[in-house]
N, C-alpha and C positions, 0 to 999 in steps of 0.2 A: 504493500499500500504506500502511498505518496500522500503529500499535503493534499493536492487536488482532488483525489478520489475521496479523502475524509471529509472534504468540505470545511477545512479550517483554514484560515487566514494566513496570507504568505508572509505578513510583517505586522510588526506592532503598529504601524501607521493603520493597516487595515483594520485591526482590531479595535483602535481607538475610534475609527471613524463608523463603526457599526451604528445604526439609530437604535436609542434606548426603547422608544416606543414600539416594542414588538406588539403583533396582533394578538390578543387573549382569545381563547376558545371559550366559548359559552357551554356551561355544564349544568345540566338538570340536577339539582339537588333535591329533588323530590323522589320518594321512595314508594310511589304509588305501584311500581311494577313488581316490588317485592311482597310476597305475602308473609304472614306471621310464622308458617312453618320453615320458611327458609330463613327468616331473623332469629327463629329459635335454634336453628341448627349452628348459628354463629356463637352463640351464647352458652356458654359450660355450666353444667348443673352443678350442686355442691360436691357430688362425688369426684367430678372431673377436675374441679378446682383443686381440690385436697391432694389428688393423685399428682397433678402438674407442679402444684406447691413443694410436695414431698420429693419429686423427681427433681425439680430446679435446686433444692437445698442440697439434696445429695451430690449432684453434679458439680456443685459451686462451693462445696464444703471447706476446699483449700482456701478459696478466695475470701469467704466469710471469716475464716479463722485467722488471716492475714490483716483483715480490716479490724477485726476486733483486738489484735496486737498492737496495730497503730493507734487505737484509740486510747489503750492503757498507757502508752508510751509518752502521750500527751499529758 
């Protein structure tokens, strides 16, 4: 790949002269097309939260111990 094929500016001057007002894309922020079942699929229930939390704490035990050590050093 080269600069042209990647769509990059050739020089700093080209970069500085890029217009700042780039057109924005309209995004529909309503959720009319999503039903309750789909929304419920994204929300974890209590058992899922407990499982994920336990897994996170297990995987990050070393980090948590390091942070606890730093706290006591202060």
